[in-house]
C-alpha positions as CSV (number, residue, x, y, z in Angstrom):
1,X,-271.2,69.3,26.2
2,X,-270.1,65.5,26.2
3,X,-266.8,64.4,26.9
4,X,-266.0,60.7,26.9
5,X,-264.0,59.1,29.1
6,X,-261.6,58.9,25.9
7,X,-261.8,62.1,24.9
8,X,-259.8,64.9,26.2
9,X,-261.3,68.0,27.8
10,X,-259.5,71.2,29.3
11,X,-259.8,70.2,33.5
12,X,-260.4,74.0,34.7
13,X,-263.3,74.3,32.7
14,X,-264.1,77.7,34.1
15,X,-261.0,79.1,32.4
16,X,-261.3,76.8,29.3
17,X,-264.2,79.6,29.1
18,X,-261.5,82.2,28.7
19,X,-258.9,80.2,27.1
20,X,-261.6,79.4,24.1
21,X,-262.9,83.9,24.0
22,X,-258.8,84.3,23.9
23,X,-258.6,81.9,20.3
24,X,-261.8,83.0,18.9
25,X,-261.0,87.0,19.6
26,X,-257.5,86.0,18.3
27,X,-259.4,84.0,15.1
28,X,-260.8,87.4,14.2
29,X,-264.0,86.0,12.8
30,X,-266.5,87.9,10.2
31,X,-268.5,85.1,9.6
32,X,-266.9,84.2,5.9
33,X,-264.3,82.7,7.0
34,X,-263.6,78.3,6.4
35,X,-261.5,77.6,9.6
36,X,-259.7,74.2,10.4
37,X,-259.6,72.9,14.1
38,X,-256.5,70.5,14.0
39,X,-256.3,68.9,16.9
40,X,-260.0,69.2,17.7
41,X,-261.1,66.7,20.9
42,X,-264.5,67.0,21.4
43,X,-265.1,70.3,18.9
44,X,-265.0,72.7,22.0
45,X,-263.4,75.3,20.3
46,X,-264.8,74.6,17.1
47,X,-268.3,74.3,17.7
48,X,-267.3,77.4,20.5
49,X,-265.9,79.5,16.6
50,X,-268.7,78.1,14.5
51,X,-271.3,81.1,15.3
52,X,-268.8,83.5,14.2
53,X,-267.2,81.1,10.7
54,X,-268.7,80.1,7.5
55,X,-267.9,76.4,7.9
56,X,-265.2,74.7,10.4
57,X,-263.4,71.5,9.9
58,X,-262.0,69.6,12.9
59,X,-259.5,67.1,12.8
60,X,-258.9,64.5,15.9
61,X,-256.7,61.2,16.2
62,X,-258.8,60.0,18.6
63,X,-262.2,58.5,17.5
64,X,-264.3,58.7,20.0
65,X,-264.2,62.4,20.3
66,X,-264.7,62.9,17.1
67,X,-267.9,61.4,17.6
68,X,-268.1,63.9,20.9
69,X,-267.7,66.2,18.5
70,X,-270.3,65.7,16.3
71,X,-272.7,65.2,19.1
72,X,-271.8,68.4,20.7
73,X,-272.4,70.1,17.1
74,X,-275.8,68.3,17.0
75,X,-276.9,69.3,20.4
76,X,-275.9,73.1,20.2
77,X,-277.5,73.2,17.1
78,X,-274.6,74.2,15.2
79,X,-274.9,72.4,11.6
80,X,-271.5,74.4,9.4
81,X,-269.0,71.9,11.4
82,X,-267.3,68.6,10.2
83,X,-265.0,66.2,11.4
84,X,-262.7,63.8,10.8
85,X,-260.8,61.7,12.6
86,X,-257.0,60.3,12.1
87,X,-254.0,60.7,12.6
88,X,-253.2,64.7,11.9
89,X,-249.9,64.1,9.5
90,X,-252.1,60.9,8.0
91,X,-255.5,63.4,7.5
92,X,-254.2,66.6,7.0
93,X,-252.4,66.9,3.6
94,X,-252.9,69.3,0.2
95,X,-255.3,66.8,-1.0
96,X,-257.1,67.0,2.3
97,X,-257.1,70.7,1.4
98,X,-258.1,70.1,-2.5
99,X,-261.3,68.8,-1.3
100,X,-262.2,70.7,1.7
101,X,-261.2,74.0,1.1
102,X,-258.1,76.2,1.6
103,X,-258.6,77.8,4.9
104,X,-258.8,81.0,5.9
105,X,-258.0,80.2,10.1
106,X,-256.4,77.5,11.6
107,X,-256.7,77.1,15.1
108,X,-254.1,74.4,16.4
109,X,-254.0,73.3,19.6
110,X,-251.7,70.1,19.3
111,X,-250.9,67.9,22.3
112,X,-247.5,68.4,24.5
113,X,-245.6,67.1,22.1
114,X,-246.4,69.7,19.5
115,X,-246.9,69.7,16.0
116,X,-245.3,67.1,13.3
117,X,-242.5,68.8,10.9
118,X,-245.3,67.0,8.0
119,X,-248.6,68.5,9.3
120,X,-245.9,72.4,9.9
121,X,-245.0,71.7,5.7
122,X,-248.7,71.4,4.9
123,X,-249.6,74.9,6.9
124,X,-247.1,76.3,5.0
125,X,-248.2,75.3,1.5
126,X,-252.1,76.2,2.5
127,X,-251.2,79.7,3.6
128,X,-254.2,79.9,5.7
129,X,-254.1,84.0,6.7
130,X,-253.9,83.6,10.6
131,X,-252.9,80.9,12.5
132,X,-254.1,80.8,16.6
133,X,-251.7,78.6,18.1
134,X,-252.6,77.1,21.9
135,X,-250.1,74.9,23.2
136,X,-249.4,73.5,27.2
137,X,-246.1,73.8,26.2
138,X,-244.2,76.7,25.7
139,X,-241.1,74.5,24.3
140,X,-242.7,72.9,21.4
141,X,-244.5,76.1,20.6
142,X,-241.6,77.5,20.2
143,X,-240.4,75.1,18.2
144,X,-243.3,75.3,16.0
145,X,-242.9,79.0,16.0
146,X,-239.3,79.1,14.7
147,X,-240.6,77.2,12.0
148,X,-243.6,78.5,11.0
149,X,-241.7,81.8,10.8
150,X,-240.7,81.8,7.4
151,X,-243.9,82.8,6.6
152,X,-245.8,84.0,9.5
153,X,-245.4,86.7,12.1
154,X,-246.6,86.3,15.9
155,X,-249.2,89.4,16.2
156,X,-250.0,88.8,19.6
157,X,-249.8,86.2,22.4
158,X,-251.8,86.3,25.7
159,X,-251.2,83.0,28.4
160,X,-254.2,82.1,29.7
161,X,-253.5,80.6,33.8
162,X,-255.1,77.0,33.6
163,X,-253.4,75.2,36.3
164,X,-253.5,78.3,39.6
165,X,-250.6,78.2,41.9
166,X,-248.6,76.2,39.7
167,X,-245.9,77.0,36.2
168,X,-247.7,75.6,33.8
169,X,-250.0,77.8,31.4
170,X,-252.0,77.4,28.1
171,X,-250.0,80.0,25.7
172,X,-252.1,81.5,22.7
173,X,-250.3,83.1,19.7
174,X,-251.3,84.6,16.6
175,X,-249.6,84.5,13.6
176,X,-250.3,86.1,10.5
177,X,-249.1,85.7,7.1
178,X,-246.4,88.0,6.2
179,X,-247.3,90.5,3.6
180,X,-244.1,89.7,1.4
181,X,-245.5,85.8,1.0
182,X,-248.3,87.1,-1.3
183,X,-251.1,87.2,1.1
184,X,-253.9,89.3,0.2
185,X,-255.3,90.0,3.1
186,X,-253.7,93.1,5.3
187,X,-253.0,91.7,8.9
188,X,-255.2,93.7,11.5
189,X,-251.8,95.5,12.7
190,X,-251.5,96.6,9.1
191,X,-255.4,98.2,8.4
192,X,-254.9,99.8,12.0
193,X,-252.1,101.6,11.0
194,X,-254.0,102.6,7.3
């Protein structure tokens, strides 16, 4: 797996594997979903979930990281990924979604600053049935979750200790589209109750 000098990668690679397993589990993929991986970096999560999805679209600000993501798909024999470089708020637009398809699942792993308000607005309009939000900053994650709360409910939370002996964790949150906003797919919790 190639990670260039300008690309981000989790420093604790053993726990990164655990983190990606939690994200994949929370995504609940069946093989037919279109997945958007926002802030994809070198495509680690995108490539990790690609075999359980129909297609994965990754977006990242750092062009060198996108070059690595494409190479990482190639060397791992993954042919159902597409990667785009650019500022998230400029790339992820309603027009982009119209062109590449409305995602069933979005995985977001933003930097410590969290998501730009324009990105949150596009996500809310796209209405993926599930969002998996990975964060290294609980304060900005909480802020973004509050913005998403108009259409999404938190259905699972799992911290992952990426930095032993420190107070830092990566926190993974699963959000499901609320039934009242027109989702045609029931959440797993609702399905289990039926």
